[in-house]
C-alpha positions in Angstrom: 0.0 0.0 0.0 1.7 3.2 -1.1 1.0 6.3 0.9 1.7 10.0 1.2 4.8 11.1 3.2 5.1 14.7 4.3 8.4 16.5 5.2 7.0 19.1 7.5 10.0 21.3 8.0 10.4 21.8 4.2 6.8 21.5 3.1 7.6 18.6 0.7 5.0 16.0 0.0 6.3 12.7 -1.3 5.0 9.2 -1.7 6.3 6.4 0.4 5.0 3.0 1.4 3.6 1.5 4.5 5.4 -1.1 6.5 9.0 0.0 6.4 11.4 2.1 8.5 15.0 3.2 8.0 17.7 0.6 8.3 15.4 -2.2 7.1 13.5 -2.5 10.4 10.0 -3.8 9.9 7.4 -1.1 10.7 3.7 -1.0 11.0 0.7 0.7 9.4 -2.9 1.2 10.4 -6.0 0.7 8.2 -8.9 2.1 10.2 -12.1 0.2 10.0 -15.6 1.0 11.3 -16.6 -0.6 14.6 -19.8 1.3 15.2 -21.5 4.7 14.9 -24.3 6.4 16.7 -26.3 9.6 16.1 -26.2 12.3 18.8 -29.2 11.9 21.0 -29.4 15.6 21.3 -28.2 17.0 18.0 -24.9 17.7 16.4 -21.7 16.2 17.9 -18.9 18.7 17.5 -16.5 17.7 20.3 -16.4 15.3 23.3 -14.1 13.9 25.9 -13.5 10.3 27.2 -12.9 9.2 30.8 -12.5 5.5 31.3 -15.6 3.8 29.8 -17.6 7.0 29.6 -17.8 9.3 26.6 -19.2 12.8 27.3 -20.6 14.7 24.4 -21.9 18.3 24.5 -24.9 18.4 22.2 -27.7 20.9 21.5 -29.8 20.1 24.6 -27.0 19.4 27.1 -24.1 17.1 28.0 -24.9 13.5 27.0 -23.2 10.5 28.6 -22.5 7.3 26.7 -21.2 4.0 28.0 -18.3 2.8 25.6 -17.1 -0.2 27.6 -18.0 -2.2 24.5 -17.1 0.1 21.6 -19.2 -2.0 19.2 -22.3 -1.4 21.3 -22.1 2.1 22.9 -25.3 3.0 24.7 -26.8 6.2 26.1 -26.7 6.7 29.9 -28.2 10.1 30.5 -28.1 13.9 30.0 -27.2 16.9 32.1 -29.1 19.9 30.8 -28.7 23.5 32.0 -29.5 27.0 30.7 -25.9 27.3 29.4 -24.0 25.4 26.8 -21.7 22.6 28.0 -18.5 22.5 25.9 -16.1 20.1 27.7 -16.1 17.8 30.7 -14.0 15.6 32.9 -15.3 12.7 34.9 -13.8 12.0 38.3 -15.5 9.0 40.0 -19.1 10.2 40.1 -18.3 13.9 39.8 -18.8 15.4 36.4 -16.7 18.6 36.0 -18.0 20.7 33.2 -16.7 23.7 31.2 -19.8 25.7 30.3 -19.6 28.4 27.6 -22.3 30.5 29.4 -22.0 29.5 33.0 -18.3 28.8 33.6 -17.6 25.8 35.9 -20.3 23.3 36.9 -20.0 20.3 39.2 -22.6 17.5 38.7 -23.2 14.3 40.6 -23.7 11.5 38.1 -23.8 8.5 40.5 -27.1 7.9 38.8 -26.4 8.9 35.2 -30.1 8.8 34.3 -30.7 11.6 36.9 -27.7 14.0 37.1 -27.8 16.5 39.9 -26.1 19.8 40.1 -23.9 20.1 43.2 -22.2 23.5 42.7 -21.0 26.0 40.1 -19.0 29.1 39.6 -20.1 31.6 36.9 -16.9 33.0 35.3 -16.7 36.1 33.2 -14.8 34.1 30.5 -16.4 31.4 28.5 -15.7 27.9 29.8 -14.1 26.1 26.8 -11.9 23.3 28.3 -11.4 21.7 31.7 -8.8 19.5 33.3 -8.8 18.1 36.8 -5.8 17.2 39.0 -6.8 15.9 42.5 -9.0 18.5 44.1 -7.9 21.2 41.6 -9.9 22.0 38.4 -8.4 24.1 35.6 -10.8 26.0 33.3 -9.8 27.5 30.0 -11.7 30.8 30.1 -11.2 32.2 26.6 -10.1 35.8 26.7 -10.0 35.7 30.5 -7.2 33.1 30.5 -6.9 30.2 32.9 -9.1 29.8 36.0 -7.8 27.6 38.9 -10.5 26.2 41.3 -10.4 24.1 44.5 -13.3 21.6 44.1 -12.7 19.6 47.2 -16.1 20.7 48.3 -18.2 20.4 45.1 -21.1 22.4 46.5 -18.9 25.5 46.9 -16.0 25.5 44.4 -13.5 28.2 45.3 -11.5 30.3 42.8 -7.8 30.1 43.8 -6.3 32.2 41.1 -6.6 33.4 37.5 -3.7 33.2 35.1 -3.6 35.6 32.1 -2.7 34.1 28.7 -1.6 36.0 25.6 -4.9 35.7 23.7 -7.7 33.3 24.1 -7.3 30.0 26.1 -9.2 27.5 24.0 -7.9 24.1 25.0 -5.9 22.6 27.9 -3.6 19.5 27.8 -1.8 18.1 30.8 1.4 16.2 30.5 2.9 15.1 33.9 3.4 18.3 36.0 3.1 20.5 32.9 0.0 22.0 31.4 -0.1 23.4 27.8 -2.7 26.0 26.6 -3.8 26.3 23.0 -4.1 30.0 23.0 -5.5 30.8 19.6 -3.6 33.9 18.2 -1.3 33.6 21.2 0.0 30.2 20.0 1.1 27.9 22.8 1.7 28.5 26.5 3.4 26.2 29.0 2.5 26.2 32.7 4.2 24.4 35.7 1.5 22.7 37.8 3.9 20.7 40.1 2.0 22.6 42.8 -1.5 22.2 41.4 -3.0 25.0 43.4 -0.3 27.5 42.3 0.5 27.2 38.6 3.4 29.2 37.2 3.8 30.3 33.6 7.1 28.9 32.2 6.9 30.3 28.7 5.0 30.7 25.4 5.6 30.6 21.7 3.8 32.5 19.0 4.0 32.2 15.2 2.7 33.8 12.1 -1.1 33.5 11.5 -1.6 31.6 14.7 -5.0 30.2 15.6 -4.3 27.3 17.9 -7.4 25.2 18.6 -6.1 21.9 20.0 -2.8 20.6 21.3 -1.3 17.2 22.1 2.1 16.2 23.5 4.4 13.4 22.4 8.1 12.6 22.8 9.3 16.1 23.6 7.1 17.9 21.0 3.8 19.7 21.1 1.6 19.2 18.1 -1.0 22.0 17.5 -4.1 21.8 15.4 -4.3 25.3 14.0 -7.3 26.5 12.1 -5.1 28.7 9.9 -1.7 26.9 9.7 -3.0 23.3 9.9 -0.3 21.6 12.0 2.4 23.3 14.0 5.2 21.3 15.7 6.8 22.9 18.7 10.0 21.8 20.4 9.2 21.8 24.2 12.6 20.5 25.5 13.1 23.9 27.1 9.7 25.3 28.2 11.2 28.7 28.9 12.3 29.0 25.3 10.0 26.9 23.1 10.7 26.9 19.4 8.6 26.1 16.4 10.3 23.1 14.8 8.1 22.8 11.7 4.7 23.4 10.2 2.6 21.3 7.8 -0.1 22.8 5.6 -2.3 20.7 3.4 -5.2 22.7 2.0 -8.1 23.0 1.8 -9.4 20.9 4.7 -8.6 22.4 8.2 -6.9 20.6 11.0 -9.7 20.7 13.6 -8.2 18.5 16.3 -5.1 16.4 17.1 -4.2 13.6 19.5 -1.0 11.6 20.0 -0.6 8.0 21.1 2.3 5.5 20.9 4.2 7.4 18.1 1.2 8.2 16.0 -0.8 11.4 15.4 -4.6 11.2 14.8 -6.0 14.3 13.2 -9.6 15.4 12.6 -9.5 17.0 9.1 -12.9 18.5 8.6 -14.5 17.0 5.4 -11.4 14.8 4.8 -12.2 12.8 7.9 -9.5 11.1 10.1 -5.9 11.1 9.1 -3.1 9.2 10.8 0.6 10.1 10.8 3.6 8.0 11.9 5.7 10.4 14.1 8.8 8.1 14.6 10.8 11.1 13.5 8.8 14.1 14.8 10.2 16.3 12.0 9.4 13.8 9.2 5.8 12.7 9.7 4.8 9.8 7.5 1.2 9.7 6.4 -0.1 6.3 7.3 -3.8 6.1 6.5 -7.1 7.9 6.6 -10.8 7.2 7.1 -13.3 9.3 5.1 -16.1 10.0 7.6 -19.6 10.8 6.3 -19.6 14.4 7.3 -17.0 16.6 9.0 -14.4 15.2 11.4 -14.4 17.9 14.1 -12.9 16.2 17.1 -10.8 13.0 17.5 -9.7 11.2 20.6 -8.0 7.8 20.9 -8.2 5.1 23.6 -6.1 2.0 23.1 -6.9 0.5 19.7 -10.1 2.6 19.3 -10.5 6.1 17.8 -13.6 8.2 18.4 -14.4 10.8 15.8 -17.1 13.5 16.3 -18.5 13.8 12.8 -21.0 16.5 13.4 -24.2 14.4 12.9 -22.8 11.3 14.5 -20.0 9.7 16.5 -17.8 7.4 14.5 -16.0 4.5 16.3 -13.0 3.1 14.5 -10.6 0.1 15.0 -7.1 1.5 14.7 -5.1 -1.7 15.5 -1.7 -1.9 13.8 -2.2 -4.7 11.2 0.1 -4.1 8.2 3.6 -5.3 8.8 6.4 -5.5 6.2 7.3 -9.1 5.5 11.0 -8.6 4.8 13.7 -6.0 4.3 13.2 -4.0 1.1 9.5 -4.8 0.8 8.5 -1.2 0.8 4.9 -1.6 -0.2 4.2 -4.4 2.3 2.8 -6.8 -0.2 5.0 -9.8 0.8 7.3 -9.6 -2.2 10.1 -7.4 -3.6 9.3 -6.1 -7.1 9.9 -3.2 -9.4 7.2 -1.3 -7.4 9.5 -1.3 -4.4 12.4 -0.1 -6.5 10.1 2.7 -7.9 9.1 3.7 -4.4 12.8 3.9 -3.3 13.7 6.0 -6.3 10.9 8.5 -5.5 12.2 8.7 -1.9 15.8 9.0 -3.2 15.1 11.8 -5.6 13.2 13.7 -2.9 15.9 13.3 -0.2 13.4 11.3 1.9 15.1 9.5 4.9 13.0 6.5 3.8 15.6 5.9 1.1 18.4 5.6 3.7 18.2 1.8 3.9 21.4 1.2 5.8 20.5 3.8 8.4 23.8 5.7 8.3 22.2 9.1 7.8 23.3 9.3 4.1 21.3 8.6 1.0 23.7 7.3 -1.7 24.7 4.5 -4.0 25.3 2.1 -1.1 21.5 2.2 -0.3 20.8 1.4 -4.0 23.2 -1.6 -3.8 21.5 -2.8 -0.6 18.1 -2.5 -2.3 19.3 -4.6 -5.2 20.6 -7.3 -2.8 17.2 -7.4 -1.1 15.7 -7.7 -4.5 18.0 -10.6 -5.4 17.3 -12.4 -2.1 13.5 -11.9 -2.3 11.2 -12.4 0.6 11.3 -15.7 2.5 
């Protein structure tokens, strides 16, 4: 299966093949397949969050809860409805912590999912767009009001501990260990130390041209930003006090709506294109692995184990993303179990484009020795 390879730093788009990695090691590829789908019980599904075996979906008439313990048979649990618009949520035991666009922070008891009960709330000035919980501390992305920090140890009376200004418009929060990253729209990306959860400290931020950061995920020393204007931005976060943009990837016309990282792969919601998957073994040379064309618009993507959940506006799409395509031998670049002229052709494309995929001996150089190695593989054939 030949697939698109993207060199992010340089903007090149080449063609490579699934099931191979540099040095002749056998790699993997993913061919997403449909497990199940279900229509939003309360209207459009634009985004959602997953906690354990519960999927929480803000819909037109409230926040809907679904049991996803069996991804092939998700079922509706209940709905929390309020006068405001729920936008994001975290589930901590039986406590549902909600970011509400109109009403700020809400704390809801869902011990009986069919009859949720409001325990407490805090009406913020800024819109509640994203929420993360660490112990008894809740962090709320408050749009143009920055980051709110709450003590929720007593859910009936959440207490505002502090407010942290961001550079523009805090739209999404992502926690990685004792660090929190804020997708800050035109402000780019901000990093915050939360080693003391109740007293977060801003470490640094990075902006870039035409920034409109909507979502962010973290993987192996890099932050990957879904940006509504630049598509994907890759930020080196090895030094949080001096973060640097390491590369960008633009693939018009469909927008990068959301992004999530798991086990060396990026899963991206690409609007009308659907789900796209990239191998990030080399963070600066992403390899396009596969895609799944969802029926409508892939707005939000989250991954749990071997299952990907895609909010597709009118429905939730549940996909199997198990790694299944493995190269059968060295030099089998298209993973079809044999070495033919197609593998040689794929290598030539990579060679002419300077793609590291052509570096078969893994010495960092692309030269005649790699061609000789490919010919030897061709002569040997696959076992």
